[in-house]
N, C-alpha and C positions, 0 to 999 in steps of 0.2 A: 340700636339693635344690630346693625351691620358691623359696628365697631367691636362689639363683644364677640361676634362670630369670627371676625378677623383675628382678634386676640386669642380666642380659643384655638383657632387653626394654627397660629404661629406657635403657641405653647405645645400643641400636639406635634408639630413638626420638629421642634427642638427636642422634645422627649424622645421621639422616634429616632432622631439622629444620634442622640447620646446612647440609646440602647444599641443601635447599629454599630457604633464605634467601640462600645465596650464588649461586644460579643466576640468571643474567641472561637474561631472556627478550627476545626481539627486539621492536622497535617494530612496530606495525601500519603498513603503508605501502600506499597505493593510488594509482595514477595514474588520474585522471579526465580523459577527453578533454574538451577545452574549447577553443573557438576564438574566444570572445567577448572583450570588453574586460576584461582582468585587473584593472585598477584599480577598475572598478565592482563586479566580483564580490568583490574583496578587501574593499571597503567594506561590502558586504552581509554577508559572513561575519563581519567584525569587529563590526558592529552586533549580529548574532545572538549571537555569543559573549559580548560585553560584557553584553547583556541577560540572558544566562544565568549571570551572575556570574563569568565568566572575566576574568582580568586579564592584561595583557601583561607579560612578564617575560623577562629575559635568562637563558638556561640554557646555561652554557658560552659558546660563541661563536654561539649561535642565539638568535633571538627566537621565543618560543612564547607560547601562551595557557595559563594555569594556573588551575585551580579546586581549592580545598581546601587544607588544611594537613595537617601530619603528626599532629596531635593525635588526632582521632577517625576521620577518613576519609583514605584515601590521596590523594595529590595526583594530579590528572588533567591531562594535557597534550595540546594539539593544536597542530599546526604545519601550515601550508600554504604552498606556494611555486609560483611559475611555472616550468614546464619547457617545452621545445619542443613536447611532445605535449599539453600541457594544464596541469593543476594536480595537484601531488603533495600528498596529504594524509597526514600522519603523526600517530599517536596512541600514547600510552603512559601507564602509571601508574607512580608512584614510591611504593612502600609502605614499604619499610624501607631505610635507608641511601640509596645512590644507584643501586640496582638498578632498571633499567627493565624493565617487563613490558608485553607486548602487551595486546590487549583481549579475549583468550580465555583460558580456563583457570580453575581453581578458586581459586587464591590471589588474594585481593583481589576476589572475584567481584562484590561489591556495587559497588565503585568501577568495575570494568571494565564492568559492565552499564550503569551510568549514562553512562560515557564512550562506549560503543558506540552508545547511543541518540543522543547528540549528534553523533558522527561520521557516523552514517547520515543525519541531517538535513542536515549540511554537504554530504555527497556528493550528496544529492538536490537541494539548492539548485544546485549546480554543474551537475549533469546536466540539470536542467530549464531553466536559463538558457543552457546551452551549445548548445541545439538551435535 
């Protein structure tokens, strides 16, 4: 009896883990109102991210800033772009495979917390300079 319960529990655990890993969370996206000079702001953000060990990388057909490798810590990505209303900031982690996860939630919490701190600083830079 207890062997079948243990087997059932292990099967449920494996199924839950597979579902968790295959789930694609959405990217964090935030529109930050900004009416200043985008090129100057872009240079400030670039300098900040490069100083924080981010590197510029092609990700599919996008240009993003990446920090980390897949070895010990999940890769963290930030992207910003000019839109008519201001600057669109996007961020996501890439923990296993090519699944993108936002900056909230339990899975990859350490990487997400680090990325959220960086994103908050970038948004504050834009908001402060945009006024």
